[in-house]
C-alpha positions in Angstrom: 8.8 -45.4 8.7 10.8 -43.9 11.5 11.7 -40.9 9.3 8.0 -40.0 8.7 7.6 -39.6 12.5 10.5 -37.1 12.6 8.7 -34.6 10.3 5.8 -34.3 12.7 8.0 -33.3 15.6 8.7 -29.8 14.1 5.9 -27.3 14.5 5.2 -24.4 12.2 4.8 -21.0 14.0 3.0 -18.5 11.8 4.1 -14.8 12.0 2.4 -11.6 10.8 3.5 -9.9 7.6 6.5 -7.6 7.8 4.5 -4.5 6.8 1.4 -5.3 8.9 -2.2 -5.5 7.8 -3.6 -3.9 4.6 -7.2 -3.1 5.5 -9.9 -3.0 2.9 -11.2 0.4 1.8 -14.7 -0.1 3.0 -15.7 3.6 2.4 -14.2 3.7 -1.1 -11.9 6.6 -0.3 -9.3 5.4 -2.8 -11.6 3.6 -5.3 -10.9 6.1 -8.1 -7.1 5.4 -7.8 -7.8 1.6 -7.6 -10.0 1.8 -10.7 -7.3 3.7 -12.7 -4.7 1.1 -11.6 -7.0 -1.8 -12.6 -7.8 -0.2 -16.0 -4.1 0.3 -16.6 -3.5 -3.4 -15.8 -6.2 -4.5 -18.3 -4.9 -2.2 -21.0 -1.3 -3.4 -20.5 -2.2 -7.1 -20.6 -1.7 -7.3 -16.8 1.9 -6.1 -17.0 2.3 -4.5 -13.6 5.6 -2.7 -14.5 3.6 -0.5 -17.0 1.3 0.6 -14.2 3.8 1.7 -11.5 2.7 5.3 -11.6 -0.9 4.3 -10.9 0.2 1.9 -8.2 2.3 4.6 -6.5 -0.7 7.0 -6.7 -3.0 4.4 -5.1 -0.6 3.8 -2.2 -0.1 7.5 -1.7 -3.9 7.8 -1.5 -4.0 5.1 1.2 -1.3 6.8 3.2 -3.0 10.2 2.8 -6.3 8.8 4.0 -4.6 7.6 7.1 -3.3 11.1 7.9 -6.7 12.6 7.2 -8.5 10.0 9.2 -6.2 10.6 12.2 -7.1 14.3 12.2 -10.8 13.9 11.4 -11.2 11.0 13.8 -9.7 13.0 16.7 -11.9 16.0 16.0 -15.1 14.2 15.0 -15.3 10.5 15.7 -12.9 9.2 18.3 -14.5 5.7 17.8 -13.1 5.6 14.3 -9.6 6.3 15.4 -8.6 2.8 14.4 -9.7 3.2 10.8 -6.4 3.5 8.9 -5.9 2.4 5.3 -2.2 2.2 5.4 0.7 3.2 7.7 3.0 6.0 6.3 5.9 4.5 4.6 8.6 6.2 2.4 7.9 5.5 -1.2 11.5 4.6 -1.7 11.0 1.6 0.7 8.0 0.5 -1.3 10.0 0.2 -4.5 9.3 3.6 -6.2 12.6 5.3 -5.7 13.2 5.6 -9.5 9.8 7.2 -10.0 10.4 9.7 -7.2 13.7 10.7 -8.8 11.9 11.2 -12.2 9.3 13.5 -10.5 12.0 15.7 -8.9 13.9 16.0 -12.2 10.7 17.1 -14.0 10.2 20.1 -11.6 11.7 23.3 -13.1 14.7 24.5 -11.1 14.4 28.1 -9.7 17.3 30.4 -10.6 
């Protein structure tokens, strides 16, 4: 019985996620990208590896909307300055390094 009392002496301290919050897209700014990703998942039997291109496009949209919002919000609606869909993050850090390398190899080299 004394061992059961020892477990309660430790307390759990929650901490925020490493990458921060991932706000909902209330205005549907990236809904087309989300729908393409979801359709890809359905067609592939929910195999996420088959939909990495769509996932990367969706995350790029969210990061681009953050940049656009920052400019628009400063110019038009300073009260919306906090509306950000996703902080800018290198795609390599998000696990898309191999897809970025494929993109750069597909571009024709100038002579």
